[in-house]
C-alpha positions as a LaTeX table, in Angstrom:
\begin{tabular}{lrrr}
\hline
Residue & $x$ (\AA) & $y$ (\AA) & $z$ (\AA) \\
\hline
Met1 & 0.09 & $-0.08$ & 0.04 \\
Val2 & 1.17 & 3.53 & $-1.01$ \\
Lys3 & 0.42 & 5.18 & 2.46 \\
Leu4 & 1.78 & 8.76 & 1.97 \\
Lys5 & 0.66 & 9.32 & $-1.60$ \\
Gly6 & $-0.72$ & 12.68 & $-2.11$ \\
Lys7 & 0.24 & 13.57 & 1.70 \\
Thr8 & 2.39 & 16.84 & 2.23 \\
Val9 & 5.16 & 16.27 & 4.57 \\
Phe10 & 6.88 & 19.51 & 5.95 \\
Ile11 & 10.48 & 18.40 & 7.01 \\
Ser12 & 12.56 & 21.21 & 8.84 \\
Gly13 & 16.53 & 20.83 & 8.38 \\
Ala14 & 15.87 & 18.35 & 5.34 \\
Ser15 & 18.92 & 19.23 & 3.08 \\
Arg16 & 20.89 & 16.60 & 4.58 \\
Gly17 & 21.25 & 13.73 & 7.19 \\
Ile18 & 18.18 & 12.31 & 8.93 \\
Gly19 & 15.80 & 14.70 & 7.33 \\
Lys20 & 16.71 & 14.24 & 3.87 \\
Ala21 & 16.57 & 10.61 & 4.57 \\
Ile22 & 12.99 & 10.94 & 5.72 \\
Ala23 & 12.19 & 13.07 & 2.44 \\
Leu24 & 13.50 & 10.52 & 0.53 \\
Arg25 & 11.44 & 7.91 & 1.95 \\
Ala26 & 8.31 & 9.54 & 1.69 \\
Ala27 & 9.05 & 10.47 & $-1.61$ \\
Val28 & 8.98 & 6.82 & $-2.76$ \\
Asp29 & 5.19 & 6.87 & $-2.13$ \\
Gly30 & 4.71 & 9.95 & $-4.20$ \\
Ala31 & 4.36 & 12.39 & $-1.18$ \\
Asn32 & 4.48 & 16.20 & $-1.50$ \\
Val33 & 7.76 & 16.96 & 0.21 \\
Val34 & 8.77 & 20.07 & 1.56 \\
Ile35 & 12.49 & 20.75 & 2.05 \\
Ala36 & 12.60 & 23.53 & 4.47 \\
Ala37 & 16.02 & 24.54 & 5.58 \\
Lys38 & 18.83 & 26.98 & 5.66 \\
Thr39 & 21.06 & 25.84 & 2.86 \\
Val40 & 20.72 & 27.10 & $-0.16$ \\
Glu41 & 24.08 & 26.92 & $-1.67$ \\
Ala42 & 26.92 & 24.36 & $-1.61$ \\
His43 & 28.82 & 24.50 & 1.42 \\
Ala44 & 32.60 & 23.77 & 1.71 \\
Lys45 & 32.19 & 21.05 & 4.32 \\
Leu46 & 28.70 & 19.92 & 4.44 \\
Pro47 & 27.01 & 18.17 & 1.27 \\
Gly48 & 23.51 & 19.11 & 0.07 \\
Thr49 & 21.25 & 21.99 & $-0.50$ \\
Ile50 & 17.49 & 22.32 & $-0.31$ \\
Tyr51 & 17.55 & 22.38 & $-4.25$ \\
Thr52 & 19.83 & 19.21 & $-4.71$ \\
Thr53 & 17.48 & 17.33 & $-2.17$ \\
Ala54 & 14.32 & 18.49 & $-4.12$ \\
Glu55 & 15.98 & 16.98 & $-7.04$ \\
Glu56 & 16.32 & 13.58 & $-5.50$ \\
Val57 & 13.12 & 13.72 & $-4.05$ \\
Glu58 & 11.74 & 13.94 & $-7.59$ \\
Ala59 & 13.97 & 11.43 & $-8.80$ \\
Asn60 & 12.38 & 9.03 & $-6.03$ \\
Gly61 & 8.81 & 9.64 & $-7.42$ \\
Gly62 & 7.72 & 12.61 & $-5.01$ \\
His63 & 6.60 & 16.10 & $-5.35$ \\
Ala64 & 9.23 & 18.62 & $-4.00$ \\
Leu65 & 9.17 & 22.04 & $-2.95$ \\
Ala66 & 12.37 & 23.65 & $-1.63$ \\
Val67 & 11.65 & 26.59 & 0.69 \\
Pro68 & 14.77 & 28.63 & 2.28 \\
Met69 & 13.91 & 28.70 & 6.05 \\
Asp70 & 15.89 & 29.55 & 9.02 \\
Val71 & 13.69 & 27.82 & 12.12 \\
Arg72 & 15.04 & 30.91 & 14.44 \\
His73 & 12.91 & 33.22 & 12.67 \\
Glu74 & 9.04 & 32.71 & 12.72 \\
Glu75 & 8.30 & 35.02 & 10.08 \\
Gln76 & 10.40 & 32.77 & 7.81 \\
Ile77 & 8.57 & 29.74 & 9.27 \\
Ala78 & 5.14 & 31.39 & 8.57 \\
Ala79 & 6.19 & 32.12 & 5.07 \\
Ala80 & 7.24 & 28.35 & 4.53 \\
Val81 & 3.97 & 27.25 & 5.84 \\
Glu82 & 2.20 & 29.72 & 3.60 \\
Lys83 & 3.97 & 28.65 & 0.35 \\
Thr84 & 3.46 & 25.02 & 1.20 \\
Val85 & $-0.32$ & 25.45 & 1.67 \\
Gly86 & $-0.59$ & 27.39 & $-1.48$ \\
Thr87 & 1.38 & 24.94 & $-3.41$ \\
Phe88 & 0.05 & 21.64 & $-1.96$ \\
Gly89 & $-3.29$ & 22.56 & $-0.57$ \\
Gly90 & $-2.44$ & 21.74 & 3.09 \\
Ile91 & 0.14 & 20.00 & 5.47 \\
Asp92 & $-0.52$ & 16.39 & 6.56 \\
Ile93 & 2.74 & 15.79 & 8.56 \\
Leu94 & 5.49 & 17.86 & 10.35 \\
Val95 & 8.79 & 16.48 & 10.96 \\
Asn96 & 10.81 & 18.75 & 13.43 \\
Asn97 & 14.38 & 17.44 & 12.51 \\
Ala98 & 16.36 & 20.75 & 12.60 \\
Ser99 & 18.74 & 20.68 & 15.38 \\
Ala100 & 22.27 & 22.26 & 16.66 \\
Ile101 & 24.65 & 20.43 & 18.71 \\
Ser102 & 27.54 & 21.38 & 20.94 \\
Leu103 & 28.64 & 18.54 & 23.55 \\
Thr104 & 30.51 & 21.00 & 25.63 \\
Gly105 & 30.56 & 21.83 & 29.40 \\
Thr106 & 29.04 & 24.62 & 31.17 \\
Leu107 & 32.27 & 26.87 & 31.24 \\
Glu108 & 32.83 & 25.88 & 27.67 \\
Thr109 & 29.38 & 26.56 & 26.12 \\
Ser110 & 29.41 & 30.35 & 25.22 \\
Met111 & 26.11 & 31.91 & 25.63 \\
Lys112 & 25.87 & 32.48 & 21.75 \\
Arg113 & 26.14 & 28.74 & 21.65 \\
Phe114 & 23.49 & 28.19 & 24.04 \\
Asp115 & 21.13 & 30.46 & 22.47 \\
Leu116 & 21.64 & 28.97 & 19.06 \\
Met117 & 21.17 & 25.26 & 20.41 \\
Tyr118 & 17.85 & 26.77 & 22.42 \\
Ala119 & 16.64 & 28.56 & 19.55 \\
Val120 & 17.08 & 25.84 & 16.81 \\
Asn121 & 16.04 & 22.91 & 18.97 \\
Val122 & 13.31 & 23.97 & 21.39 \\
Arg123 & 12.23 & 27.34 & 20.03 \\
Gly124 & 12.24 & 25.94 & 16.41 \\
Ala125 & 10.19 & 22.88 & 16.90 \\
Tyr126 & 7.67 & 24.89 & 18.99 \\
Ala127 & 7.42 & 27.72 & 16.37 \\
Cys128 & 7.13 & 25.17 & 13.42 \\
Thr129 & 4.42 & 23.40 & 15.31 \\
Gln130 & 2.35 & 26.24 & 16.25 \\
Ala131 & 2.60 & 27.45 & 12.55 \\
Cys132 & 1.44 & 24.06 & 11.15 \\
Ile133 & $-1.10$ & 23.04 & 13.71 \\
Pro134 & $-4.24$ & 25.04 & 12.00 \\
His135 & $-3.43$ & 23.11 & 8.84 \\
Leu136 & $-2.95$ & 19.83 & 10.55 \\
Arg137 & $-6.36$ & 20.00 & 12.04 \\
Arg138 & $-7.73$ & 19.92 & 8.62 \\
Ala139 & $-5.74$ & 16.74 & 7.60 \\
Gln140 & $-7.25$ & 13.34 & 7.74 \\
Asn141 & $-4.25$ & 11.62 & 9.43 \\
Pro142 & $-2.10$ & 14.46 & 11.05 \\
His143 & 1.08 & 13.81 & 12.62 \\
Val144 & 3.94 & 15.97 & 14.23 \\
Leu145 & 7.37 & 14.08 & 14.77 \\
Asn146 & 10.09 & 15.37 & 16.65 \\
Leu147 & 13.68 & 13.90 & 16.51 \\
Ala148 & 14.11 & 14.19 & 20.27 \\
Pro149 & 15.25 & 11.61 & 22.87 \\
Pro150 & 13.03 & 10.02 & 25.50 \\
Leu151 & 12.94 & 11.89 & 28.78 \\
Asn152 & 15.78 & 10.06 & 30.60 \\
Leu153 & 16.81 & 11.96 & 33.88 \\
Asn154 & 19.82 & 10.10 & 34.39 \\
Pro155 & 22.33 & 12.79 & 35.40 \\
His156 & 24.91 & 10.79 & 33.37 \\
Trp157 & 23.16 & 12.50 & 30.26 \\
Phe158 & 23.45 & 16.03 & 31.44 \\
Lys159 & 26.86 & 16.06 & 33.35 \\
Asp160 & 29.12 & 16.53 & 30.21 \\
His161 & 26.72 & 18.79 & 28.10 \\
Val162 & 23.90 & 20.36 & 30.22 \\
Ala163 & 23.01 & 22.99 & 27.49 \\
Tyr164 & 22.67 & 20.40 & 24.65 \\
Ser165 & 20.95 & 18.09 & 26.93 \\
Ile166 & 18.16 & 20.62 & 28.09 \\
Ser167 & 17.71 & 21.76 & 24.41 \\
Lys168 & 16.84 & 18.57 & 23.14 \\
Tyr169 & 14.82 & 17.50 & 26.15 \\
Gly170 & 12.80 & 20.70 & 25.47 \\
Met171 & 11.90 & 19.02 & 21.98 \\
Ser172 & 10.86 & 16.00 & 24.37 \\
Met173 & 8.72 & 18.11 & 26.59 \\
Cys174 & 6.83 & 19.50 & 23.60 \\
Val175 & 5.99 & 15.87 & 22.57 \\
Leu176 & 4.54 & 15.32 & 26.43 \\
Gly177 & 2.59 & 18.52 & 26.41 \\
Met178 & 1.43 & 18.64 & 22.67 \\
Ala179 & 0.16 & 15.19 & 22.53 \\
Glu180 & $-2.17$ & 15.97 & 25.31 \\
Glu181 & $-3.12$ & 19.33 & 24.20 \\
Phe182 & $-3.90$ & 18.44 & 20.63 \\
Arg183 & $-5.21$ & 14.86 & 21.27 \\
Glu184 & $-8.98$ & 15.74 & 20.82 \\
Asp185 & $-8.08$ & 17.38 & 17.39 \\
Gly186 & $-6.49$ & 13.83 & 16.39 \\
Ile187 & $-3.17$ & 15.13 & 16.07 \\
Ala188 & $-0.59$ & 12.77 & 17.03 \\
Val189 & 2.50 & 14.41 & 18.47 \\
Asn190 & 5.50 & 11.88 & 18.87 \\
Ala191 & 9.37 & 11.66 & 19.19 \\
Leu192 & 11.79 & 9.43 & 17.66 \\
Trp193 & 15.36 & 8.75 & 18.68 \\
Pro194 & 18.27 & 6.38 & 17.20 \\
Arg195 & 19.71 & 3.42 & 19.37 \\
Thr196 & 23.01 & 4.21 & 18.08 \\
Val197 & 24.84 & 7.14 & 16.51 \\
Ile198 & 23.79 & 7.86 & 12.95 \\
His199 & 26.38 & 8.61 & 10.38 \\
Thr200 & 25.76 & 12.56 & 9.31 \\
Ala201 & 27.32 & 15.72 & 9.18 \\
Ala202 & 26.56 & 16.24 & 12.94 \\
Leu203 & 29.79 & 13.82 & 13.66 \\
Ala204 & 32.03 & 16.48 & 12.68 \\
Met205 & 30.77 & 18.21 & 15.94 \\
Leu206 & 31.64 & 15.03 & 18.13 \\
Gly207 & 35.38 & 15.15 & 17.29 \\
Glu208 & 37.09 & 12.12 & 17.15 \\
Arg209 & 35.01 & 10.35 & 19.80 \\
Val210 & 32.87 & 8.52 & 17.06 \\
Lys211 & 33.98 & 7.04 & 13.72 \\
Pro212 & 31.75 & 6.50 & 10.81 \\
Glu213 & 32.24 & 2.67 & 10.75 \\
Asn214 & 30.66 & 2.75 & 14.14 \\
Cys215 & 27.36 & 4.24 & 13.15 \\
Arg216 & 24.34 & 3.21 & 11.26 \\
Arg217 & 23.01 & 5.08 & 8.17 \\
Pro218 & 19.92 & 7.85 & 8.21 \\
Glu219 & 17.85 & 5.65 & 6.29 \\
Met220 & 17.33 & 3.30 & 9.63 \\
Val221 & 15.84 & 6.47 & 11.10 \\
Ala222 & 13.82 & 7.26 & 7.98 \\
Asp223 & 12.18 & 3.94 & 7.91 \\
Ala224 & 11.25 & 4.05 & 11.46 \\
Ala225 & 9.80 & 7.47 & 11.10 \\
Tyr226 & 7.69 & 6.28 & 8.04 \\
Arg227 & 6.33 & 3.61 & 10.36 \\
Ile228 & 5.11 & 6.28 & 12.76 \\
Val229 & 3.35 & 8.94 & 10.44 \\
Thr230 & 1.69 & 6.20 & 8.52 \\
Arg231 & $-0.31$ & 4.87 & 11.85 \\
Asp232 & $-3.57$ & 6.10 & 12.96 \\
Ser233 & $-2.96$ & 9.50 & 14.70 \\
Arg234 & $-5.77$ & 9.18 & 17.04 \\
Thr235 & $-4.39$ & 6.08 & 18.56 \\
Cys236 & $-0.52$ & 6.65 & 18.03 \\
Thr237 & 0.43 & 9.88 & 20.12 \\
Gly238 & 2.67 & 10.67 & 23.00 \\
Asn239 & 5.44 & 8.02 & 22.13 \\
Phe240 & 9.08 & 8.22 & 22.74 \\
Phe241 & 10.13 & 5.74 & 19.98 \\
Ile242 & 13.52 & 4.33 & 19.78 \\
Asp243 & 14.24 & 3.40 & 15.86 \\
Glu244 & 15.68 & $-0.17$ & 16.42 \\
Lys245 & 12.96 & $-1.19$ & 18.95 \\
Leu246 & 10.27 & 0.10 & 16.82 \\
Leu247 & 11.47 & $-1.58$ & 13.77 \\
Ala248 & 11.67 & $-4.96$ & 15.41 \\
Glu249 & 8.24 & $-4.41$ & 16.79 \\
Glu250 & 7.22 & $-3.89$ & 13.26 \\
Gly251 & 8.82 & $-7.20$ & 11.87 \\
Val252 & 11.94 & $-5.73$ & 10.75 \\
Thr253 & 14.57 & $-8.36$ & 11.70 \\
Asp254 & 17.36 & $-7.59$ & 9.22 \\
Ile255 & 18.96 & $-4.20$ & 10.54 \\
Arg256 & 22.24 & $-5.06$ & 9.79 \\
Arg257 & 21.87 & $-3.46$ & 6.32 \\
Tyr258 & 21.72 & $-0.27$ & 7.75 \\
Ala259 & 25.12 & $-0.36$ & 9.23 \\
Val260 & 27.72 & 1.47 & 7.87 \\
Asp261 & 29.95 & $-1.42$ & 8.47 \\
Pro262 & 28.25 & $-4.39$ & 9.29 \\
Gln263 & 31.26 & $-6.05$ & 10.99 \\
Ala264 & 32.12 & $-2.92$ & 13.22 \\
Arg265 & 30.81 & $-2.35$ & 16.58 \\
Leu266 & 28.00 & 0.13 & 16.81 \\
Met267 & 28.39 & 3.14 & 19.16 \\
Pro268 & 24.91 & 3.71 & 21.37 \\
Asp269 & 23.54 & 7.31 & 20.94 \\
Leu270 & 23.37 & 9.95 & 23.70 \\
Phe271 & 20.37 & 9.50 & 26.10 \\
Val272 & 19.94 & 5.82 & 25.93 \\
Asp273 & 20.89 & 3.82 & 28.94 \\
\hline
\end{tabular}
């Protein structure tokens, strides 16, 4: 069954990494995919732009709309949402994927860096959801999916990078509250997080602590995301999914294919005990 055919999927930070993988998975079904991100020109160190991703979405069978958008600016979000609705007629699914990371301690984290993480991770997800809710209310099976971790209050996950942790947990708390706030509207709000580190451009921010061969590919998170947003929104909300566990529950037994190197040891991701 082609579950997302004709559905409009709005994805923040979709020019590369996990966001791009989710976009390409939705495209296979013939979905309308909105690539909303900052990168409009090729970067010297980071691959992909909103336009190159749009080309790949079209090649995969989807209908693409590339929209320049910085989640730190609500006027840009509003403009992107307006253009989406004007082009495709509505929004069915919002994926809050855009994120900023700095795994630094309290004394090493400048307030500029703190503000960036908080503005992109918490405020950005909140603002995108706020802008999309009026349109999601009119959708048949509306979903909001935050790329955010389970609410694990083990001090271990705070002590080395308090600023980053509270910014990502802020996204998780949005899931906790908004799932209840919009339950009667039939809008699902869920979180998804990888069991292991995913090989994306964000690895560069981790220095030498994680090598690519110890990671899985973004397609694993994309396949898990697909299974969430194609579920009944009225019965699947307020969950904190882990990709590996979700896929196992869905009967996906061959997950070795997602590994960058199937022979190498995988590195567990943050926030998962």
